[in-house]
C-alpha positions as a Markdown table, in Angstrom:
| # | Residue | x | y | z |
|---|---|---|---|---|
| 1 | Met | 0.6 | 8.2 | 33.3 |
| 2 | His | 0.9 | 11.4 | 31.2 |
| 3 | Arg | 3.2 | 13.6 | 33.6 |
| 4 | Gln | 2.9 | 16.9 | 32.0 |
| 5 | Leu | -0.8 | 16.8 | 31.8 |
| 6 | Ala | -0.2 | 15.8 | 35.8 |
| 7 | Arg | 2.4 | 18.5 | 36.8 |
| 8 | Leu | -0.6 | 21.1 | 34.7 |
| 9 | Phe | -3.3 | 20.4 | 37.2 |
| 10 | Val | -0.9 | 20.4 | 39.9 |
| 11 | Val | 0.5 | 23.7 | 39.2 |
| 12 | Met | -3.4 | 25.1 | 38.0 |
| 13 | Val | -4.6 | 24.7 | 41.4 |
| 14 | Trp | -2.0 | 25.7 | 43.6 |
| 15 | Thr | -1.6 | 28.9 | 42.1 |
| 16 | Ile | -5.5 | 29.1 | 42.0 |
| 17 | Thr | -5.4 | 31.2 | 38.7 |
| 18 | Ala | -8.3 | 30.5 | 36.1 |
| 19 | Pro | -7.7 | 28.2 | 37.0 |
| 20 | Ala | -6.4 | 14.8 | 29.1 |
| 21 | Gln | -7.8 | 9.9 | 25.7 |
| 22 | Pro | -7.6 | 12.8 | 22.8 |
| 23 | Lys | -11.3 | 14.0 | 21.4 |
| 24 | Ala | -11.7 | 16.6 | 18.9 |
| 25 | Ala | -14.1 | 18.6 | 20.9 |
| 26 | Pro | -15.1 | 18.1 | 24.4 |
| 27 | Ala | -18.2 | 16.1 | 25.8 |
| 28 | Pro | -20.4 | 17.2 | 27.3 |
| 29 | His | -20.6 | 17.4 | 31.1 |
| 30 | Pro | -23.3 | 14.2 | 32.4 |
| 31 | Ala | -26.0 | 15.5 | 34.4 |
| 32 | Ala | -25.3 | 16.3 | 38.4 |
| 33 | Lys | -26.2 | 13.6 | 41.0 |
| 34 | Pro | -26.4 | 13.7 | 44.3 |
| 35 | Ala | -23.7 | 12.5 | 46.6 |
| 36 | Thr | -24.2 | 9.0 | 47.8 |
| 37 | Glu | -23.3 | 10.1 | 51.0 |
| 38 | Ala | -24.2 | 13.0 | 53.5 |
| 39 | Gly | -21.2 | 15.3 | 53.3 |
| 40 | Leu | -19.6 | 14.1 | 50.3 |
| 41 | Pro | -19.5 | 16.8 | 47.4 |
| 42 | Ser | -21.8 | 16.3 | 44.2 |
| 43 | Glu | -20.9 | 15.2 | 41.1 |
| 44 | Gly | -22.0 | 18.6 | 40.1 |
| 45 | Thr | -19.8 | 20.3 | 42.4 |
| 46 | Val | -16.8 | 18.5 | 41.4 |
| 47 | Asn | -17.9 | 19.3 | 37.7 |
| 48 | Ser | -18.7 | 23.1 | 38.4 |
| 49 | Phe | -15.0 | 23.2 | 40.1 |
| 50 | Leu | -13.5 | 21.3 | 37.0 |
| 51 | Lys | -15.2 | 24.0 | 34.9 |
| 52 | Glu | -14.1 | 26.4 | 37.0 |
| 53 | Thr | -10.4 | 25.6 | 36.8 |
| 54 | Phe | -9.9 | 23.9 | 33.2 |
| 55 | Gly | -13.0 | 25.6 | 31.1 |
| 56 | Tyr | -10.1 | 28.5 | 29.8 |
| 57 | Glu | -8.9 | 25.1 | 27.7 |
| 58 | Ala | -11.0 | 23.5 | 25.1 |
| 59 | Ala | -9.0 | 20.8 | 25.0 |
| 60 | Val | -9.0 | 19.6 | 28.4 |
| 61 | Gln | -11.7 | 16.9 | 29.0 |
| 62 | Trp | -12.4 | 14.8 | 32.6 |
| 63 | Lys | -14.6 | 12.4 | 33.8 |
| 64 | Ile | -15.5 | 11.6 | 37.3 |
| 65 | Val | -14.3 | 8.0 | 38.7 |
| 66 | Glu | -15.1 | 8.3 | 42.8 |
| 67 | Ile | -16.3 | 9.9 | 44.9 |
| 68 | Lys | -15.5 | 8.7 | 48.9 |
| 69 | Arg | -14.3 | 9.1 | 51.9 |
| 70 | Ser | -11.1 | 8.4 | 53.1 |
| 71 | Thr | -9.9 | 6.7 | 56.3 |
| 72 | Leu | -8.4 | 10.1 | 57.5 |
| 73 | Gly | -11.2 | 11.8 | 57.6 |
| 74 | Leu | -10.9 | 13.7 | 53.9 |
| 75 | Val | -12.7 | 13.1 | 51.1 |
| 76 | Glu | -11.2 | 11.2 | 48.4 |
| 77 | Val | -12.1 | 12.3 | 44.5 |
| 78 | Asp | -10.4 | 10.4 | 41.4 |
| 79 | Val | -10.7 | 11.9 | 38.4 |
| 80 | Ile | -9.3 | 11.4 | 34.5 |
| 81 | Leu | -8.3 | 14.3 | 33.2 |
| 82 | Ser | -7.3 | 14.1 | 29.6 |
| 83 | Asn | -5.9 | 15.9 | 26.6 |
| 84 | Pro | -4.8 | 15.3 | 22.7 |
| 85 | Glu | -1.5 | 14.5 | 24.1 |
| 86 | Gly | -2.4 | 12.0 | 26.8 |
| 87 | Gln | -4.4 | 11.1 | 30.0 |
| 88 | Gln | -3.7 | 11.5 | 34.1 |
| 89 | Met | -6.1 | 9.8 | 36.7 |
| 90 | Thr | -5.5 | 12.4 | 39.4 |
| 91 | Arg | -6.9 | 12.2 | 42.9 |
| 92 | Leu | -7.9 | 15.4 | 44.6 |
| 93 | Leu | -8.5 | 15.4 | 48.7 |
| 94 | Ile | -11.0 | 17.1 | 50.3 |
| 95 | Ala | -10.4 | 19.3 | 53.3 |
| 96 | Pro | -13.5 | 18.7 | 55.9 |
| 97 | Asp | -14.4 | 22.5 | 55.7 |
| 98 | Gly | -14.9 | 21.4 | 52.2 |
| 99 | Lys | -13.7 | 24.5 | 50.7 |
| 100 | His | -9.6 | 23.4 | 50.2 |
| 101 | Ala | -8.1 | 20.6 | 48.5 |
| 102 | Leu | -5.0 | 19.1 | 47.9 |
| 103 | Val | -3.6 | 17.3 | 44.6 |
| 104 | Gly | -2.0 | 14.2 | 45.0 |
| 105 | Asp | -1.6 | 10.9 | 47.0 |
| 106 | Ile | -1.5 | 10.0 | 50.8 |
| 107 | Ile | 1.3 | 7.9 | 51.8 |
| 108 | Pro | 2.5 | 5.6 | 54.2 |
| 109 | Phe | 4.3 | 6.7 | 57.1 |
| 110 | Gly | 5.6 | 5.2 | 59.9 |
| 111 | Ala | 8.9 | 3.0 | 61.3 |
| 112 | Lys | 7.9 | 0.5 | 58.8 |
| 113 | Pro | 5.3 | 2.4 | 56.3 |
| 114 | Tyr | 5.7 | 0.1 | 53.3 |
| 115 | Ala | 4.7 | -3.4 | 55.7 |
| 116 | Pro | 1.0 | -2.9 | 55.5 |
| 117 | Ala | 0.9 | -3.0 | 51.4 |
| 118 | Arg | 3.5 | -5.0 | 51.3 |
| 119 | Glu | 1.9 | -7.5 | 54.0 |
| 120 | Gln | -1.9 | -7.4 | 52.1 |
| 121 | Leu | 0.1 | -8.2 | 48.5 |
| 122 | Ala | 1.2 | -10.9 | 49.7 |
| 123 | Leu | -1.5 | -12.5 | 51.0 |
| 124 | Gln | -3.7 | -11.3 | 48.3 |
| 125 | Ala | -1.9 | -10.7 | 44.6 |
| 126 | Ala | -2.7 | -14.0 | 43.1 |
| 127 | Gly | -1.8 | -13.3 | 39.3 |
| 128 | Pro | 0.7 | -14.7 | 37.0 |
| 129 | Ser | 4.1 | -14.2 | 38.2 |
| 130 | Arg | 7.9 | -14.4 | 36.9 |
| 131 | Gly | 11.2 | -15.2 | 38.7 |
| 132 | Pro | 11.4 | -17.8 | 42.2 |
| 133 | Lys | 9.0 | -18.0 | 44.6 |
| 134 | Asp | 11.0 | -17.4 | 47.4 |
| 135 | Ala | 13.0 | -14.0 | 45.9 |
| 136 | Pro | 13.8 | -11.7 | 49.0 |
| 137 | Val | 11.8 | -8.9 | 47.0 |
| 138 | Thr | 8.0 | -9.5 | 45.2 |
| 139 | Met | 7.0 | -6.2 | 42.6 |
| 140 | Val | 3.6 | -6.7 | 42.2 |
| 141 | Glu | 2.7 | -4.7 | 39.1 |
| 142 | Phe | -0.7 | -3.3 | 38.7 |
| 143 | Ser | -1.5 | -2.7 | 34.9 |
| 144 | Asp | -4.2 | -2.2 | 32.2 |
| 145 | Phe | -3.8 | -3.2 | 28.7 |
| 146 | Gln | -5.0 | -0.8 | 26.8 |
| 147 | Cys | -3.0 | 1.7 | 28.8 |
| 148 | Pro | -0.1 | 3.4 | 26.3 |
| 149 | His | 2.2 | 3.7 | 29.8 |
| 150 | Cys | 2.2 | 0.6 | 30.8 |
| 151 | Lys | 3.0 | -0.9 | 27.2 |
| 152 | Glu | 6.1 | 1.6 | 27.1 |
| 153 | Val | 6.7 | 0.6 | 31.0 |
| 154 | Gln | 7.3 | -3.4 | 30.0 |
| 155 | Pro | 11.3 | -2.8 | 28.5 |
| 156 | Ala | 11.9 | -1.9 | 32.2 |
| 157 | Val | 10.4 | -4.5 | 33.8 |
| 158 | Asp | 11.7 | -6.8 | 31.5 |
| 159 | Lys | 15.2 | -5.2 | 31.7 |
| 160 | Leu | 15.4 | -5.1 | 35.5 |
| 161 | Leu | 14.3 | -8.6 | 36.3 |
| 162 | Ala | 16.7 | -10.0 | 34.0 |
| 163 | Ala | 19.6 | -8.3 | 36.0 |
| 164 | Glu | 18.1 | -8.8 | 39.2 |
| 165 | Pro | 17.3 | -12.6 | 39.9 |
| 166 | Asn | 16.1 | -11.5 | 43.5 |
| 167 | Val | 13.1 | -10.1 | 42.0 |
| 168 | Arg | 9.8 | -11.6 | 41.8 |
| 169 | Leu | 7.1 | -10.5 | 39.7 |
| 170 | Val | 3.5 | -10.5 | 39.9 |
| 171 | Phe | 0.7 | -9.0 | 37.3 |
| 172 | Gln | -2.5 | -8.0 | 38.3 |
| 173 | Asn | -5.4 | -6.5 | 36.7 |
| 174 | Phe | -6.1 | -2.8 | 37.3 |
| 175 | Pro | -8.2 | -1.6 | 33.9 |
| 176 | Leu | -9.0 | 1.5 | 33.7 |
| 177 | Pro | -13.1 | 2.6 | 33.4 |
| 178 | Asn | -12.0 | 4.8 | 30.4 |
| 179 | His | -10.6 | 2.9 | 28.5 |
| 180 | Asn | -12.9 | 1.2 | 26.2 |
| 181 | Trp | -12.0 | -2.7 | 25.2 |
| 182 | Ala | -9.3 | -2.6 | 28.4 |
| 183 | Met | -12.2 | -4.9 | 30.7 |
| 184 | Lys | -12.1 | -7.9 | 27.6 |
| 185 | Ala | -7.9 | -7.8 | 27.6 |
| 186 | Ala | -8.0 | -8.2 | 31.8 |
| 187 | Ser | -10.8 | -10.7 | 31.3 |
| 188 | Tyr | -8.8 | -12.8 | 28.6 |
| 189 | Ala | -5.6 | -12.5 | 30.6 |
| 190 | Asp | -6.8 | -13.7 | 33.4 |
| 191 | Cys | -8.3 | -16.5 | 31.4 |
| 192 | Val | -5.3 | -17.1 | 29.9 |
| 193 | Gly | -2.9 | -16.9 | 33.0 |
| 194 | Arg | -5.5 | -19.6 | 35.0 |
| 195 | Thr | -4.8 | -22.1 | 32.3 |
| 196 | Ser | -1.1 | -21.2 | 32.0 |
| 197 | Asn | 0.9 | -19.4 | 34.0 |
| 198 | Asp | 3.8 | -19.0 | 30.5 |
| 199 | Ala | 1.0 | -18.5 | 28.1 |
| 200 | Phe | 0.2 | -15.5 | 29.9 |
| 201 | Trp | 3.2 | -13.5 | 29.3 |
| 202 | Lys | 3.1 | -14.6 | 25.7 |
| 203 | Phe | -0.1 | -13.3 | 26.0 |
| 204 | Ser | 0.7 | -10.2 | 27.9 |
| 205 | Gln | 3.3 | -9.0 | 25.4 |
| 206 | Ser | 1.6 | -10.0 | 22.1 |
| 207 | Val | -1.0 | -7.6 | 23.2 |
| 208 | Phe | 1.4 | -4.7 | 24.6 |
| 209 | Glu | 2.3 | -5.5 | 21.0 |
| 210 | Ala | -0.8 | -5.2 | 18.7 |
| 211 | Gln | -2.2 | -2.0 | 21.6 |
| 212 | Pro | -2.4 | 0.5 | 18.5 |
| 213 | Gln | -4.6 | -2.1 | 16.3 |
| 214 | Ile | -7.0 | -3.5 | 18.5 |
| 215 | Thr | -10.0 | -1.2 | 19.0 |
| 216 | Glu | -13.4 | -1.7 | 20.8 |
| 217 | Ala | -15.1 | -3.5 | 17.8 |
| 218 | Asn | -12.1 | -6.3 | 17.0 |
| 219 | Ala | -10.8 | -6.4 | 21.0 |
| 220 | Glu | -13.0 | -9.9 | 21.0 |
| 221 | Glu | -11.2 | -11.2 | 17.4 |
| 222 | Lys | -8.0 | -9.9 | 17.9 |
| 223 | Leu | -7.4 | -10.9 | 21.4 |
| 224 | Thr | -8.7 | -14.5 | 20.3 |
| 225 | Leu | -5.8 | -14.7 | 17.6 |
| 226 | Leu | -3.6 | -13.5 | 20.4 |
| 227 | Ala | -4.3 | -16.1 | 22.7 |
| 228 | Asp | -3.9 | -19.3 | 20.1 |
| 229 | Ala | -0.8 | -17.4 | 19.5 |
| 230 | Ala | 0.6 | -17.8 | 22.9 |
| 231 | Gly | -1.1 | -21.4 | 23.0 |
| 232 | Val | -4.1 | -22.1 | 24.3 |
| 233 | Lys | -6.9 | -22.2 | 22.7 |
| 234 | Gly | -8.5 | -19.0 | 21.8 |
| 235 | Ala | -12.4 | -19.9 | 21.5 |
| 236 | Glu | -12.1 | -21.2 | 25.1 |
| 237 | Met | -10.3 | -18.1 | 26.7 |
| 238 | Ala | -13.7 | -15.8 | 24.4 |
| 239 | Ala | -16.0 | -18.7 | 26.3 |
| 240 | Cys | -14.1 | -17.8 | 29.4 |
| 241 | Ala | -13.9 | -14.2 | 29.5 |
| 242 | Ala | -17.2 | -13.8 | 28.8 |
| 243 | Lys | -18.8 | -15.3 | 32.3 |
| 244 | Pro | -19.6 | -13.6 | 35.6 |
| 245 | Glu | -17.1 | -15.0 | 37.8 |
| 246 | Thr | -14.0 | -13.9 | 35.3 |
| 247 | Ala | -15.1 | -10.5 | 35.6 |
| 248 | Thr | -15.6 | -11.0 | 39.5 |
| 249 | Arg | -11.8 | -12.1 | 40.2 |
| 250 | Val | -10.7 | -8.9 | 37.7 |
| 251 | Gln | -12.6 | -6.4 | 39.6 |
| 252 | Lys | -11.6 | -8.3 | 43.0 |
| 253 | Ser | -8.0 | -7.3 | 41.4 |
| 254 | Ala | -9.0 | -4.0 | 41.0 |
| 255 | Asp | -10.3 | -3.6 | 44.4 |
| 256 | Leu | -6.8 | -4.8 | 46.2 |
| 257 | Gly | -6.0 | -2.2 | 43.7 |
| 258 | Lys | -7.7 | 0.5 | 45.1 |
| 259 | Ala | -7.1 | -0.8 | 48.5 |
| 260 | Val | -3.4 | -0.1 | 48.4 |
| 261 | Glu | -3.9 | 3.0 | 47.1 |
| 262 | Val | -3.2 | 2.5 | 43.4 |
| 263 | Asn | -5.0 | 5.2 | 41.3 |
| 264 | Ser | -3.4 | 5.0 | 37.8 |
| 265 | Thr | -1.6 | 3.1 | 35.8 |
| 266 | Pro | 1.0 | 1.5 | 35.3 |
| 267 | Thr | 1.5 | 1.1 | 39.8 |
| 268 | Phe | 4.0 | -1.4 | 40.8 |
| 269 | Phe | 5.3 | -1.9 | 44.9 |
| 270 | Ile | 8.4 | -3.3 | 45.7 |
| 271 | Asn | 8.3 | -5.0 | 48.7 |
| 272 | Gly | 5.2 | -3.1 | 49.4 |
| 273 | Arg | 7.0 | 0.5 | 47.9 |
| 274 | Arg | 4.5 | 1.9 | 45.5 |
| 275 | Ile | 6.4 | 3.3 | 42.6 |
| 276 | Ser | 4.2 | 4.8 | 39.5 |
| 277 | Asn | 7.0 | 5.8 | 37.2 |
| 278 | Leu | 9.4 | 3.3 | 37.0 |
| 279 | Ala | 9.9 | 3.6 | 33.1 |
| 280 | Ala | 11.3 | 7.0 | 34.4 |
| 281 | Leu | 14.0 | 5.7 | 37.1 |
| 282 | Pro | 17.9 | 5.0 | 36.1 |
| 283 | Pro | 18.8 | 1.3 | 36.3 |
| 284 | Glu | 21.3 | 2.3 | 38.9 |
| 285 | Phe | 18.8 | 3.5 | 41.4 |
| 286 | Leu | 16.3 | 0.8 | 40.6 |
| 287 | Lys | 19.4 | -1.5 | 41.4 |
| 288 | Lys | 19.7 | 0.1 | 45.0 |
| 289 | Leu | 16.5 | -0.1 | 45.6 |
| 290 | Val | 16.1 | -3.5 | 45.1 |
| 291 | Glu | 19.5 | -4.7 | 47.2 |
| 292 | Phe | 18.5 | -2.7 | 49.5 |
| 293 | His | 14.6 | -4.8 | 50.0 |
| 294 | Ala | 16.1 | -7.7 | 49.3 |
| 295 | Gln | 18.2 | -7.2 | 52.6 |
| 296 | Glu | 15.1 | -6.1 | 53.9 |
| 297 | Gly | 13.8 | -9.3 | 53.0 |
| 298 | Lys | 15.8 | -12.3 | 53.8 |
């Protein structure tokens, strides 16, 4: 996601001064709804906070994704912020007093902080894969085909897999709710992957490459043609993608992501260690990280 936007949010909230898909003018916010659980802030309260924080900047827009209670007694509010330069999924952590908030993520802690996520992903991450099944390092990618940053990170992923034979990559769908054709692409990808693992990787690469040409209006036509080109029958994939059970599988993948604290795309897990900015990491750092976890995984 767009790093400058995330930093803007942190600075503005942290310093308590007056206090980003781009649109020409801010859209009206939905009418306030009551909280679904006693003690949670309402959408009206969150919208009011965001208006007070960003109201001075007409280009900044937002969408409230979810308001829920965390396991630590805090309230988590996931918000998509957007401006003409990009967008960012941001998490607010609301204190029990309802008057203070932190911006960011709760990270795991302990003697083996990444073990719970690693174990959960080992059991439930069952998407298409690349690399040896017995590799000591498993990298799980949660991705959205409409996300430009997911497209941008692919060369870094390919380079890492080519350089490190000890890595197995597993792909998991995580379509963001603010992307208007991401769910359809995820459904096609699910069907292609269930038909042919090799075809999936051809299909996914071609969808990322064609991302600028795909729209909500032409998504089905484009995705069907790309499925054909990947070596499977596009018409069959279209029919499969429209089935309710396909949507259920995609949602199960997204739910797995949420369970391991994914709140933006792309997010990677290297043997359970969460990394959200893989493309920005120097190759030598990634090499050390993989080698470290490879020794741990043997």
